[in-house]
Legacy VTK file of the C-alpha trace (Angstrom):
# vtk DataFile Version 3.0
C-alpha trace
ASCII
DATASET POLYDATA
POINTS 153 float
-3.897 -29.438 -21.555
-0.453 -28.224 -21.350
2.532 -30.086 -22.025
5.731 -30.001 -19.732
8.371 -29.377 -22.318
12.019 -29.954 -21.135
14.924 -28.475 -22.916
18.098 -30.990 -23.567
20.317 -29.060 -21.165
17.655 -29.338 -17.873
16.961 -32.674 -18.773
20.756 -33.397 -18.930
21.488 -31.379 -15.663
18.489 -33.224 -13.897
19.753 -36.403 -14.941
23.406 -35.744 -14.051
22.208 -34.544 -10.395
20.219 -37.628 -10.213
23.510 -39.732 -10.990
25.561 -37.835 -8.854
23.049 -38.218 -5.616
23.079 -42.115 -6.226
26.816 -42.401 -6.422
27.557 -39.912 -3.568
25.061 -41.991 -1.458
26.668 -45.208 -2.758
30.189 -43.517 -1.906
28.972 -42.913 1.506
28.017 -46.249 2.332
31.078 -47.683 1.171
33.229 -45.466 3.038
31.559 -43.826 6.085
34.754 -42.773 7.501
34.388 -40.107 4.578
34.822 -37.255 7.094
34.767 -34.127 5.117
31.407 -33.688 4.682
30.001 -30.633 2.451
26.630 -28.910 1.562
25.748 -27.823 -2.126
23.567 -25.097 -2.664
22.909 -23.234 -5.829
25.756 -24.070 -8.487
28.911 -25.903 -7.273
32.243 -24.820 -7.360
35.099 -27.238 -7.676
37.001 -27.265 -4.924
40.374 -29.321 -3.678
40.938 -29.664 -0.058
44.366 -31.096 1.432
44.955 -31.649 5.010
48.146 -31.088 6.659
49.566 -31.812 10.538
48.617 -28.157 11.384
46.395 -26.768 8.656
43.712 -27.421 5.802
44.202 -25.883 2.485
41.291 -25.339 0.162
41.471 -24.284 -3.405
38.194 -23.236 -5.335
37.965 -22.411 -8.899
36.488 -19.127 -9.690
37.111 -18.012 -12.979
35.691 -14.796 -13.615
34.403 -13.661 -10.054
35.626 -11.003 -8.627
36.595 -10.995 -4.937
33.888 -8.237 -4.351
31.340 -11.142 -5.618
32.688 -13.666 -2.929
31.588 -13.871 0.511
33.563 -16.153 2.789
31.871 -16.937 6.494
34.027 -19.354 8.546
33.851 -20.646 11.808
35.620 -23.456 13.991
34.172 -26.185 12.174
33.009 -25.252 9.015
33.677 -22.757 5.873
30.749 -21.447 3.471
31.594 -19.467 0.397
28.981 -17.830 -1.548
29.726 -15.996 -5.109
27.804 -14.255 -7.614
28.680 -14.254 -11.369
26.632 -12.029 -13.282
25.521 -12.074 -17.160
28.080 -9.555 -18.761
26.191 -6.556 -20.276
26.107 -6.131 -23.595
26.673 -2.880 -25.755
23.723 -1.801 -27.276
24.958 -0.709 -30.807
26.529 -4.014 -31.402
23.925 -6.583 -32.784
25.063 -10.358 -32.511
23.638 -13.890 -31.297
25.082 -16.328 -29.437
25.593 -19.631 -31.360
26.641 -21.434 -28.360
27.413 -20.257 -24.831
28.953 -22.556 -22.210
29.535 -19.745 -19.309
27.660 -20.260 -15.945
26.251 -17.236 -14.386
24.108 -17.270 -11.333
24.835 -18.048 -7.508
27.419 -20.199 -6.270
27.518 -21.872 -2.890
29.437 -24.163 -1.305
29.901 -25.351 2.782
32.682 -27.543 3.975
32.780 -28.971 7.372
36.059 -30.045 8.927
36.460 -32.549 11.185
39.184 -30.728 13.251
38.737 -27.106 14.708
40.032 -24.290 12.663
41.993 -21.207 13.997
39.591 -18.366 12.436
41.653 -15.711 13.579
44.835 -17.163 11.616
42.927 -18.032 8.446
43.547 -16.347 5.421
42.473 -16.121 1.860
43.972 -15.176 -1.548
42.444 -15.225 -5.100
44.946 -15.281 -8.108
43.976 -16.308 -11.518
40.755 -17.412 -11.015
41.694 -19.613 -7.947
40.315 -19.091 -4.408
42.828 -20.521 -2.006
42.095 -20.458 1.808
44.697 -21.595 4.685
42.985 -22.647 7.714
45.007 -23.347 10.614
44.248 -26.392 12.624
43.297 -24.918 16.444
42.855 -26.965 19.388
41.036 -25.229 21.852
37.605 -23.642 21.980
37.910 -20.958 19.062
35.577 -17.608 18.215
32.206 -17.309 16.363
31.632 -17.070 12.697
33.049 -13.986 11.600
33.978 -12.590 7.768
37.075 -13.714 6.004
38.510 -10.939 3.543
40.111 -11.851 0.550
43.702 -10.397 -0.353
44.959 -10.297 -3.992
LINES 1 154
153 0 1 2 3 4 5 6 7 8 9 10 11 12 13 14 15 16 17 18 19 20 21 22 23 24 25 26 27 28 29 30 31 32 33 34 35 36 37 38 39 40 41 42 43 44 45 46 47 48 49 50 51 52 53 54 55 56 57 58 59 60 61 62 63 64 65 66 67 68 69 70 71 72 73 74 75 76 77 78 79 80 81 82 83 84 85 86 87 88 89 90 91 92 93 94 95 96 97 98 99 100 101 102 103 104 105 106 107 108 109 110 111 112 113 114 115 116 117 118 119 120 121 122 123 124 125 126 127 128 129 130 131 132 133 134 135 136 137 138 139 140 141 142 143 144 145 146 147 148 149 150 151 152
């Protein structure tokens, strides 16, 4: 018989995900007017979403991720942000061991949905000091299909 051994960090991540799921469902039931829907795939990146009369401003924490490793797909009702953070290559001649590492590596993905249409032609993305800022002007008439959004530095 084989035993399933759970590492503490795996157990805590599972427990944290379960608690977040329960709290999110409870929050959605208490506040059904919550309009900024989102999907999380892979590891989540923290976001701030501000709404102005004429635009949305989205800020996303992406420390240590180069703009070449970020993909942004935007359409008139949603933005999907995907990123990849790879483990740093170790030098062969240096021998060391980690005592602790809390950096997260792998694929990040997040999709945000908006209640008002976005003008995809005027949308902009800037990456400064590990913060990706999306400026998404609102659009009142039918917009174009999904397009790639380039990142400025």
